[in-house]
C-alpha positions in Angstrom: -2.7 -31.1 -3.0 -4.2 -30.6 -6.5 -2.2 -31.4 -9.5 0.7 -29.0 -10.1 -0.4 -26.3 -12.6 -4.2 -26.5 -11.8 -5.7 -23.1 -12.6 -8.8 -21.4 -11.2 -9.7 -18.4 -13.3 -11.9 -15.5 -11.9 -12.6 -11.9 -12.7 -9.3 -10.0 -13.2 -7.0 -12.8 -12.1 -6.2 -16.5 -12.3 -4.7 -18.6 -9.5 -2.4 -21.4 -10.4 -1.9 -23.9 -7.6 1.6 -25.4 -7.4 3.1 -27.9 -5.0 4.5 -25.2 -2.6 2.9 -22.0 -3.7 0.1 -20.2 -5.5 1.0 -18.1 -8.6 -1.5 -15.3 -9.1 -1.6 -13.8 -12.6 -3.6 -10.6 -13.0 -5.3 -9.6 -16.3 -4.5 -6.5 -18.2 -8.0 -5.5 -19.3 -9.6 -2.0 -19.1 -11.8 -3.2 -16.2 -8.9 -4.7 -14.2 -7.8 -2.5 -11.2 -4.6 -0.6 -12.1 -2.9 -2.0 -9.1 -3.3 -5.5 -10.4 -2.0 -4.5 -13.8 1.0 -2.9 -12.2 1.8 -6.0 -10.1 1.5 -8.3 -13.1 1.8 -11.5 -11.0 2.6 -12.6 -7.5 4.0 -15.9 -6.3 2.7 -16.6 -2.8 4.5 -19.5 -0.9 2.2 -21.7 1.1 4.2 -20.7 4.2 3.1 -17.1 3.7 -0.6 -18.0 3.9 -2.4 -18.3 7.3 -5.8 -19.2 6.0 -8.3 -19.4 3.1 -11.9 -18.2 3.1 -14.7 -18.7 0.6 -17.7 -16.3 1.0 -20.7 -15.1 -1.0 -20.0 -12.1 -3.2 -22.2 -9.6 -4.9 -24.4 -10.2 -7.9 -24.1 -14.0 -8.2 -20.4 -14.3 -7.3 -18.3 -16.0 -4.6 -15.0 -14.7 -3.3 -12.0 -16.8 -2.6 -9.4 -15.0 -0.4 -6.0 -16.0 0.9 -5.2 -14.5 4.3 -1.5 -13.8 4.7 0.6 -14.0 7.8 1.5 -10.6 9.3 4.8 -9.4 7.9 4.9 -11.9 5.0 4.2 -9.3 2.2 5.9 -5.9 2.0 3.0 -4.6 -0.2 0.4 -5.4 2.5 2.7 -4.1 5.2 3.1 -0.8 3.4 -0.6 -0.5 2.7 -1.4 -1.0 6.4 -5.0 -1.9 5.8 -5.8 1.0 3.5 -6.5 -0.9 0.3 -10.1 -0.9 -0.8 -11.8 -4.3 -1.1 -11.7 -4.3 -4.9 -7.9 -3.7 -4.9 -7.1 -6.6 -2.5 -4.5 -8.6 -4.5 -5.4 -11.8 -2.6 -9.1 -11.7 -3.3 -10.4 -13.8 -6.3 -14.0 -13.1 -7.4 -15.6 -16.0 -9.3 -19.1 -16.7 -10.8 -21.3 -18.5 -8.3 -21.5 -21.6 -10.5 -17.8 -22.2 -9.7 -18.4 -22.3 -5.9 -17.9 -26.1 -5.7 -14.7 -26.0 -7.6 -13.5 -23.0 -5.5 -14.3 -24.9 -2.3 -12.3 -27.9 -3.6 -9.2 -25.8 -4.1 -9.7 -24.0 -0.8 -9.8 -27.3 1.0 -6.8 -28.6 -0.8 -4.8 -25.4 0.0 -5.9 -25.4 3.7 -4.5 -29.0 4.0 -1.1 -27.7 3.0 -0.9 -24.8 5.5 1.2 -25.1 8.6 0.7 -21.6 10.0 1.5 -21.4 13.7 -0.2 -18.0 14.1 3.1 -16.2 14.4 4.1 -13.2 12.2 6.6 -14.0 9.5 10.2 -13.3 10.5 11.0 -12.2 6.9 9.2 -11.2 3.8 8.0 -14.4 2.0 6.4 -12.6 -1.0 8.7 -10.7 -3.3 8.4 -7.0 -3.3 7.8 -5.1 -6.6 11.2 -4.7 -8.3 13.3 -1.5 -8.5 13.9 0.8 -10.3 10.6 2.5 -9.6 9.3 6.1 -9.9 6.2 8.2 -9.7 5.0 11.8 -9.7 3.7 13.2 -6.5 2.1 16.6 -6.3 5.3 18.3 -5.1 8.1 16.1 -6.5 9.2 13.2 -8.7 10.1 10.3 -6.5 12.6 7.6 -7.8 14.2 4.5 -6.3 17.0 2.5 -7.8 17.1 -0.2 -5.2 19.7 1.6 -3.0 18.7 5.2 -2.8 15.4 7.2 -2.8 15.5 10.5 -4.5 13.0 13.4 -4.4 13.2 16.1 -7.0 10.9 19.0 -6.2 8.4 20.6 -8.6 8.4 24.4 -8.4 4.6 24.4 -8.9 3.9 22.2 -5.9 6.7 22.1 -3.4 6.5 24.2 -0.2 9.1 26.9 0.5 10.5 24.6 3.2 11.3 21.9 0.7 12.8 24.3 -1.8 15.1 25.7 0.9 16.1 22.1 1.8 16.9 21.3 -1.9 16.4 18.0 -3.7 16.8 15.0 -1.4 18.6 11.7 -1.6 18.1 9.0 1.1 20.3 5.9 1.0 18.4 2.8 2.2 21.0 2.4 5.0 19.8 5.6 6.6 16.1 4.6 6.7 14.2 2.5 9.2 10.8 2.4 7.5 8.2 3.9 5.3 4.8 5.6 6.0 2.3 5.4 3.1 -1.1 7.2 3.4 -3.4 6.4 0.5 -3.9 9.1 -2.1 -7.6 8.3 -2.0 -7.9 10.0 1.4 -7.3 13.5 2.6 -3.6 14.3 3.2 -2.2 11.3 1.3 1.6 11.1 1.3 4.7 9.0 1.4 7.1 9.6 4.3 10.5 8.1 4.8 11.3 7.3 8.4 15.0 7.9 9.2 17.1 5.5 11.2 18.6 8.2 13.4 15.1 9.1 14.8 15.5 12.8 13.9 12.2 14.7 14.4 10.2 15.4 11.3 7.8 18.3 10.7 4.2 17.3 11.6 2.9 18.1 8.1 4.2 16.1 5.1 4.2 19.2 2.9 6.8 20.7 5.2 8.9 17.6 5.6 11.8 17.1 3.0 11.6 13.4 3.7 8.0 13.3 2.4 6.2 13.7 -0.8 2.5 14.6 -0.9 -0.2 13.2 -3.1 -3.1 15.0 -4.8 -5.8 14.6 -7.4 -4.1 12.5 -10.1 -0.7 12.5 -8.3 0.8 9.5 -6.5 -1.9 7.0 -7.5 -2.2 3.8 -5.6 -0.9 1.6 -8.4 2.3 3.7 -8.6 3.0 4.9 -5.0 2.2 1.7 -3.1 4.5 -0.6 -5.1 7.1 2.1 -4.7 6.6 2.1 -0.9 6.7 -1.7 -0.8 10.0 -1.8 -2.8 11.6 0.7 -0.4 10.3 -1.1 2.7 11.7 -4.5 1.5 15.1 -2.9 0.8 15.1 -1.4 4.3 14.2 -4.8 5.8 16.9 -6.5 3.8 19.4 -3.9 5.0 18.7 -5.0 8.6 16.5 -2.2 9.9 13.0 -2.9 11.2 10.2 -0.9 9.8 8.8 1.3 12.4 5.8 3.6 12.9 6.7 7.2 13.4 6.0 8.7 16.8 2.8 10.7 17.2 3.1 14.2 15.8 3.3 17.1 18.3 0.3 19.3 18.8 0.0 22.0 16.2 -0.3 25.7 16.4 -4.0 26.8 16.6 -3.5 29.1 13.6 -2.3 26.2 11.5 -5.3 24.1 12.5 -7.7 26.9 11.5 -6.0 27.3 8.2 -6.2 23.6 7.4 -9.9 23.5 8.4 -10.5 26.4 6.0 -8.7 24.5 3.2 -10.7 21.4 4.0 -13.9 23.4 3.8 -12.9 24.6 0.3 -12.3 21.0 -0.8 -15.7 20.1 0.6 -17.5 22.9 -1.2 -15.7 21.9 -4.4 -17.0 18.4 -4.1 -13.6 16.9 -3.7 -14.3 15.7 -0.1 -17.5 13.9 0.9 -19.7 15.1 3.9 -18.4 12.1 5.9 -14.8 12.7 5.1 -15.2 16.4 5.9 -16.7 15.7 9.3 -14.2 13.0 10.2 -11.1 15.0 9.2 -12.4 18.2 10.9 -12.9 16.3 14.1 -9.3 14.9 13.8 -7.9 18.4 13.3 -9.8 19.8 16.3 -8.6 16.9 18.5 -5.0 18.1 17.9 -5.6 21.4 19.6 
């Protein structure tokens, strides 16, 4: 392996190659994605990495990317493939003139990998530390490492949530977390309960969920939050699970949501493509 402490600096981040891991330090500049700034740094053990690629980038750049084993990182597990390319924390963009140097480090790192193709049995990359909090559209969400709390906002919470009252969820009562990016329609954070109790189909009606909105629950706040909760759930001994498919909705509810979607489309908050895709999804639930 390369000498301990060798550093490869790119745009927005620098990778320091150590004997058994890669330490990724993110910049704190105005052009750096906010998620990177929120993460600060990540130490990635070699055993968490399944592969390394080096590919041409845009406008005279190359991209070095570490591919992690499934289940090795709670952040990626919570994101479930929803992160945009520019917010991939394991993607280092470099000037094309550093391609030879990047290839050298990629080869050196590949030589250290012993991935057997199997998912990791435990998280190998540390989760963002608690305590954490963020503002959703309908609540303030906080997590102290043991309990998730939702405190409803009267301006955004549904009547169903107001009737249920503010919520507290000990980690021991949870089996997983569902995070849907705030950058798509119906973004939300939903806590999955260990007892398997049925939840309302819509997050805005579910007291175990908070919903995102324009400026509420941004990726750099809500995703590290979800990852921290997910890691605590795993440490507590519960496996993160995907909630069962939601039951079919009432036709009147579908019609109302399509009407609301149309208003967002007319206001320019939803693109033509997003409108068509989401409308088709809603109609498919009839």
